[in-house]
C-alpha positions as CSV (number, residue, x, y, z in Angstrom):
1,X,0.0,0.0,0.0
2,X,1.4,3.3,-1.1
3,X,0.8,6.2,1.3
4,X,1.4,9.9,0.9
5,X,4.3,9.8,3.5
6,X,6.7,8.1,1.1
7,X,9.2,10.4,-0.4
8,X,8.7,9.1,-4.0
9,X,5.2,10.6,-4.0
10,X,6.4,13.9,-2.7
11,X,9.3,15.1,-5.0
12,X,8.9,18.6,-3.7
13,X,9.9,17.3,-0.2
14,X,13.3,16.2,-1.5
15,X,13.8,19.6,-3.0
16,X,12.8,21.5,0.2
17,X,15.0,19.2,2.3
18,X,17.9,19.9,0.0
19,X,17.3,23.7,0.3
20,X,17.2,23.4,4.1
21,X,20.4,21.4,4.0
22,X,22.1,23.9,1.7
23,X,21.0,26.8,4.0
24,X,22.4,25.1,7.1
25,X,25.6,24.2,5.3
26,X,26.1,27.8,4.2
27,X,25.4,29.1,7.7
28,X,27.9,26.6,9.1
29,X,30.5,27.5,6.6
30,X,30.1,31.2,7.4
31,X,30.4,30.6,11.1
32,X,33.6,28.5,10.7
33,X,35.1,31.2,8.4
34,X,34.4,33.8,11.0
35,X,35.9,31.8,13.8
36,X,39.0,30.9,11.9
37,X,39.8,34.2,10.3
38,X,38.2,37.2,12.0
39,X,38.0,36.2,15.6
40,X,41.8,35.5,16.2
41,X,42.6,38.8,14.4
42,X,40.2,40.7,16.7
43,X,41.6,39.0,19.8
44,X,45.2,39.7,19.0
45,X,44.6,43.3,18.0
46,X,42.5,43.8,21.1
47,X,45.3,42.5,23.4
48,X,47.9,44.7,21.6
49,X,45.7,47.7,21.9
50,X,45.0,47.1,25.6
51,X,48.7,46.8,26.3
52,X,49.3,50.1,24.5
53,X,51.3,48.8,21.5
54,X,49.0,50.0,18.7
55,X,48.0,53.5,19.8
56,X,51.1,54.3,21.8
57,X,51.9,57.5,19.9
58,X,48.5,59.1,20.3
59,X,48.0,61.7,22.9
60,X,44.7,61.1,24.8
61,X,44.2,64.8,25.3
62,X,44.1,65.5,21.6
63,X,41.6,62.7,20.9
64,X,39.3,63.5,23.9
65,X,36.3,65.7,23.0
66,X,36.6,69.2,24.5
67,X,33.8,70.9,26.3
68,X,32.4,74.1,25.0
69,X,34.6,76.6,27.0
70,X,37.7,74.6,26.1
71,X,37.2,74.9,22.3
72,X,39.0,77.5,20.3
73,X,37.0,80.3,18.8
74,X,34.0,79.8,21.1
75,X,32.9,82.5,23.5
76,X,30.7,81.4,26.4
77,X,28.2,84.1,27.1
78,X,26.4,82.5,30.0
79,X,27.7,79.8,32.4
80,X,25.7,78.4,35.2
């Protein structure tokens, strides 16, 4: 007795299963690529930056945003 649950009677089920498998395989490939290439680079650069090896020549006072009275060419008329 042939029922509707057999795969041979539902060829679209094979195709949908293949699409699901392909999607999962692509997601897994992307995750492995991220873990192998980007994550170690991010970790090594983060460690080097925390130890002061990357931005050692940058003065923090030049990078820091100045308040309004500290900016050049600004006149503060009222200060609380």
